[in-house]
C-alpha positions in Angstrom: -168.3 -11.9 -45.7 -166.3 -8.6 -46.2 -169.1 -6.8 -44.1 -168.3 -9.0 -41.1 -165.0 -7.2 -40.7 -166.6 -3.7 -40.5 -164.3 -1.4 -38.5 -165.9 0.4 -35.5 -165.4 3.9 -34.1 -163.6 4.2 -30.9 -165.9 4.9 -28.0 -165.0 8.3 -26.7 -166.4 9.9 -23.6 -166.8 13.8 -23.7 -164.7 13.9 -20.7 -161.7 12.4 -22.7 -162.0 14.9 -25.5 -159.1 17.3 -25.1 -159.5 19.1 -28.5 -161.2 19.1 -31.8 -161.1 20.9 -35.3 -163.6 21.5 -38.1 -162.6 22.3 -41.6 -165.4 23.2 -44.0 -166.6 25.7 -46.5 -167.8 28.1 -43.9 -164.5 28.3 -42.5 -162.3 26.4 -40.0 -162.2 26.5 -36.3 -160.4 24.7 -33.5 -161.5 24.1 -29.8 -158.9 23.0 -27.3 -158.5 23.0 -23.5 -156.0 25.5 -22.0 -155.7 25.2 -18.2 -159.0 23.2 -18.0 -160.9 25.9 -19.9 -162.3 25.6 -23.4 -160.7 28.1 -26.0 -161.7 28.6 -29.4 -159.7 29.8 -32.5 -160.7 30.3 -36.0 -158.5 31.1 -39.3 -156.3 33.8 -38.8 -157.8 34.9 -35.5 -156.4 35.1 -31.8 -157.5 32.4 -29.4 -160.4 33.4 -27.3 -162.4 32.0 -24.3 -165.2 29.8 -25.6 -168.6 29.6 -24.3 -168.1 26.6 -22.1 -171.9 25.5 -22.2 -172.0 25.7 -26.0 -168.8 23.7 -26.0 -170.3 21.1 -23.6 -173.4 20.6 -25.6 -171.4 20.0 -28.8 -169.1 17.4 -27.1 -172.2 15.7 -25.6 -173.5 15.2 -29.1 -170.4 13.5 -30.5 -169.4 11.5 -27.4 -169.9 7.9 -27.8 -171.1 8.2 -31.3 -171.2 5.1 -33.5 -171.8 4.3 -37.1 -175.3 4.0 -38.5 -175.6 2.3 -41.8 -172.7 0.4 -43.4 -172.6 1.5 -47.0 -169.5 0.1 -48.5 -166.4 -2.0 -47.6 -163.9 -1.2 -50.3 -165.0 2.1 -51.7 -163.4 2.9 -55.0 -165.7 5.8 -56.1 -165.7 8.1 -53.4 -167.3 10.7 -55.3 -170.6 8.6 -55.0 -170.7 9.8 -51.4 -169.2 13.2 -51.7 -165.9 12.0 -50.3 -163.6 13.0 -53.0 -163.8 16.5 -51.9 -165.3 16.2 -48.4 -167.7 18.8 -47.4 -166.1 18.9 -44.0 -163.2 17.3 -41.9 -163.7 16.6 -38.4 -160.8 15.8 -36.1 -161.0 14.8 -32.5 -158.3 14.6 -30.0 -158.8 12.5 -26.9 -157.2 10.4 -24.2 -157.6 6.8 -24.7 -159.3 4.6 -22.1 -156.6 2.1 -21.5 -158.5 0.5 -18.4 -159.5 -2.7 -20.4 -156.1 -3.0 -21.9 -154.3 -2.5 -18.5 -156.6 -5.3 -17.1 -155.4 -7.6 -19.7 -151.9 -6.6 -19.4 -152.1 -7.2 -15.6 -153.3 -10.8 -16.3 -150.6 -11.4 -18.7 -148.0 -10.0 -16.2 -149.2 -12.3 -13.5 -148.7 -15.3 -15.6 -145.3 -14.0 -16.5 -144.4 -13.6 -12.8 -145.1 -17.2 -12.2 -143.0 -18.4 -15.0 -140.3 -15.9 -15.2 -139.9 -12.7 -13.0 -137.2 -11.2 -15.1 -139.5 -11.3 -18.2 -142.1 -9.8 -16.1 -140.1 -6.8 -15.2 -139.3 -6.3 -18.9 -143.0 -6.6 -19.7 -143.9 -4.0 -17.0 -141.2 -1.5 -18.6 -142.8 -2.2 -22.1 -146.2 -1.7 -20.8 -145.4 1.7 -19.3 -143.8 2.9 -22.4 -146.8 1.8 -24.5 -149.3 3.4 -22.3 -147.3 6.7 -22.4 -147.1 6.6 -26.0 -150.8 5.8 -26.7 -152.3 7.9 -24.2 -153.2 10.6 -26.6 -155.2 9.6 -29.7 -156.8 11.2 -32.7 -159.8 10.3 -34.8 -160.3 12.1 -38.3 -163.5 11.8 -40.2 -164.1 12.9 -43.7 -167.6 14.1 -44.1 -169.4 13.8 -47.4 -173.2 14.0 -48.7 -176.2 13.3 -46.5 -178.4 10.3 -47.4 -182.1 10.1 -47.9 -182.5 10.1 -44.1 -180.3 13.2 -43.7 -177.5 11.4 -42.1 -173.9 12.1 -43.0 -171.8 9.7 -45.2 -168.5 9.5 -43.5 -165.1 7.7 -43.8 -162.2 7.4 -41.5 -159.1 9.0 -42.7 -157.0 6.3 -44.3 -159.9 3.8 -44.6 -161.8 2.5 -47.6 -165.0 1.8 -45.7 -168.0 4.2 -45.9 -170.6 4.5 -43.2 -173.2 6.9 -42.0 -173.3 8.9 -38.8 -176.5 10.4 -37.4 -177.2 14.1 -38.4 -177.9 15.0 -34.8 -174.5 13.8 -33.8 -172.5 15.9 -36.2 -174.6 18.9 -36.9 -173.7 20.7 -33.7 -170.2 20.8 -34.7 -170.4 21.0 -38.6 -173.1 23.6 -38.8 -171.6 25.9 -36.4 -168.8 28.5 -36.9 -166.2 30.0 -34.6 -168.7 32.9 -33.8 -171.1 30.3 -32.3 -168.5 29.2 -29.8 -167.2 32.5 -28.9 -167.5 33.6 -25.1 -167.6 37.1 -23.7 -164.1 37.4 -22.3 -160.5 36.6 -23.2 -158.6 33.7 -22.1 -157.3 34.3 -18.6 -159.7 37.3 -18.1 -162.2 35.2 -16.4 -159.9 34.4 -13.4 -158.9 37.9 -13.0 -162.5 39.1 -13.0 -163.4 36.5 -10.4 -160.5 37.8 -8.2 -161.6 41.4 -8.6 -165.1 40.5 -7.8 -164.0 38.6 -4.6 -162.0 41.4 -3.5 -164.6 44.0 -4.1 -167.1 41.7 -2.1 -164.5 41.4 0.8 -164.0 45.3 0.8 -167.8 45.9 0.8 -168.3 43.4 3.7 -165.6 45.0 5.7 -167.0 48.5 5.3 -170.4 47.5 6.4 -171.2 48.6 10.1 
């Protein structure tokens, strides 16, 4: 009966992810958006422009990820799964998709308007505050051992449940380091270079007979 109440992972679109961090034995790194461009930063290093294609590939692997096997509901021996000292910790920052919740709120608001307009106005204010406070969300996963299929044993931070997540979903993040995501220029340089390139092209075009 306990298994009937299994938790689920939030469905996260790659376009909704605003940042993530990985902590493991190979070192920690953080990816975050800065002016709509992905930036990479490792332990004790300055932020640098990330390889945008590499980041997109990694995000595509984790987007929409779901649990595989349901291993335990109330885990009291995390060491059985390597979760007492996790091999890695993955944190994902994302924007919640509140469309479904908004539709539900709209229906409730309409009913309130029919019965009590003043109560509906109060409800609108509360709804606005709630959406603003919950727009940004965070998911933290503790990563333990791999099972016989090679999938990772995982646990949401603060949960007692243990599940698996497919190796292919997590390995593009867990088996890479800061170096794997580094681009070729520093943050902000790309825009400057583009501008110089355009200016040079215009100058060359103007000098042609």
